[in-house]
C-alpha positions in Angstrom: 0.0 0.0 0.0 2.9 2.4 0.9 4.4 1.7 -2.5 1.2 2.8 -4.3 0.9 6.0 -2.4 4.6 6.7 -2.9 4.3 6.1 -6.7 1.1 8.2 -6.9 2.8 11.1 -5.0 5.9 10.8 -7.3 3.9 10.7 -10.5 1.7 13.6 -9.3 4.7 15.6 -8.3 6.3 14.9 -11.7 3.2 15.9 -13.6 2.7 19.1 -11.6 6.4 20.0 -11.9 6.5 19.6 -15.7 3.2 21.5 -16.2 4.5 24.4 -14.2 7.6 24.5 -16.6 5.4 24.9 -19.6 6.0 28.1 -21.5 4.3 29.9 -24.4 5.5 32.6 -26.8 3.8 36.0 -26.4 4.3 38.2 -29.5 4.9 41.9 -28.9 2.8 44.8 -30.4 4.3 48.1 -31.5 3.7 51.0 -29.2 2.6 54.3 -30.6 4.7 57.5 -30.4 3.1 59.7 -27.9 3.1 63.5 -28.5 1.7 66.8 -27.4 1.2 70.2 -29.2 3.0 73.0 -27.3 2.6 76.7 -27.8 -0.5 76.5 -30.1 -3.7 78.1 -29.2 -6.7 75.8 -28.6 -8.2 77.3 -31.7 -5.1 76.3 -33.8 -4.9 72.8 -32.3 -8.6 72.1 -32.2 -8.1 69.3 -34.8 -5.2 67.7 -36.7 -4.9 65.4 -39.7 -2.7 62.2 -39.4 -1.4 60.9 -42.6 0.3 57.5 -43.0 2.9 56.9 -45.8 5.1 54.1 -47.1 8.3 53.9 -45.1 11.0 55.8 -46.9 8.6 57.8 -49.0 9.8 60.7 -51.0 6.3 61.4 -52.4 4.4 63.2 -49.6 1.3 63.8 -51.9 0.1 60.2 -51.8 -0.8 58.9 -48.3 -1.8 55.3 -47.7 -4.3 56.3 -45.1 -5.6 59.5 -43.4 -7.5 60.3 -40.2 -8.8 63.5 -38.7 -8.5 63.9 -34.9 -10.6 66.4 -32.8 -9.7 67.7 -29.4 -12.1 66.4 -26.7 -10.0 67.1 -23.7 -11.2 69.1 -20.6 -8.1 71.3 -20.3 -9.5 74.7 -19.3 -7.7 77.1 -21.6 -8.5 80.4 -23.2 -9.1 80.0 -27.0 -6.2 82.3 -28.0 -3.8 81.4 -25.2 -1.0 78.9 -26.0 -1.2 75.7 -24.0 0.0 72.0 -24.1 -2.5 69.7 -25.7 -1.8 65.9 -25.4 -2.5 63.4 -28.1 -4.5 61.3 -25.5 -7.1 64.2 -25.4 -7.9 63.8 -29.1 -10.4 61.4 -30.7 -11.1 60.0 -34.2 -13.7 57.7 -35.8 -11.1 56.5 -38.4 -8.9 53.4 -38.3 -5.6 55.1 -37.5 -4.8 55.1 -33.8 -1.4 56.7 -33.7 2.1 57.0 -35.1 3.9 53.5 -35.1 7.0 52.1 -36.7 6.9 50.6 -40.1 5.6 53.7 -41.8 6.4 57.4 -42.3 3.9 60.0 -41.0 2.8 63.6 -41.3 0.8 65.4 -38.6 -0.9 68.4 -40.1 -2.5 71.2 -38.0 -4.8 73.0 -40.4 -5.6 75.8 -37.9 -1.9 76.7 -37.7 -1.0 75.5 -41.3 1.9 73.5 -39.8 3.3 70.2 -40.8 5.3 67.7 -38.7 7.1 64.9 -40.5 7.8 61.8 -38.4 10.1 59.3 -40.2 12.8 56.7 -39.6 11.1 55.1 -36.6 13.1 52.5 -34.7 11.5 50.5 -32.0 13.0 48.0 -29.4 13.8 44.7 -31.1 11.9 42.4 -28.8 9.5 40.6 -31.1 8.3 38.1 -28.5 8.9 36.9 -25.0 8.3 33.6 -23.2 5.7 33.4 -20.4 4.5 30.5 -18.3 1.5 28.7 -19.8 -0.7 29.5 -16.8 0.4 33.1 -16.6 -2.3 35.6 -17.1 0.1 38.1 -18.8 -1.3 38.9 -22.2 0.7 41.9 -23.3 4.1 42.6 -24.6 5.2 45.8 -26.3 8.0 47.2 -28.4 8.5 50.8 -27.4 9.9 53.4 -29.9 13.5 54.3 -29.2 14.5 56.7 -32.0 12.8 58.6 -34.8 13.2 61.7 -36.9 10.9 64.7 -36.4 11.1 67.2 -39.3 14.3 65.4 -40.3 16.0 66.0 -37.0 17.0 62.9 -35.1 15.2 62.3 -31.7 15.5 59.8 -28.9 12.6 58.4 -26.8 8.9 57.6 -27.4 7.5 61.1 -26.7 7.8 64.3 -28.6 6.6 67.9 -27.9 5.5 69.4 -31.3 6.3 73.1 -30.8 4.6 76.0 -32.5 7.9 77.8 -33.2 
């Protein structure tokens, strides 16, 4: 009887031990570049147009996709006073959700008649990571590390788009 209990405990321990070593591959999604408009009046930055282009484009007249974003934030500002308006306070009904690696982008502020060219976006190279099979972790991201704004090299994943 003792042998059977010992065998059952050993087999159960083996099965439990091997199941806890199970790992699965979790693929990482690209993060979007975060940005804010600085020094523009709320009137100038009430809306902007985001245009997506083929990476390495030299023809800025043919976008792949376009979306218009409208300010919906609650920042209390005077209409003509410059302020900082964050991308997270803008909404769109289109499919574009933000500036990501793999394309070149133009952010156009019609109220200020100002263009911002975002190109050469490099993100962290982690394409996947291993997690335990019974782990509830379901997200993995590849943050942006470097990019070009109006053809000037920048580091990080946030940019202040200035009125100047």
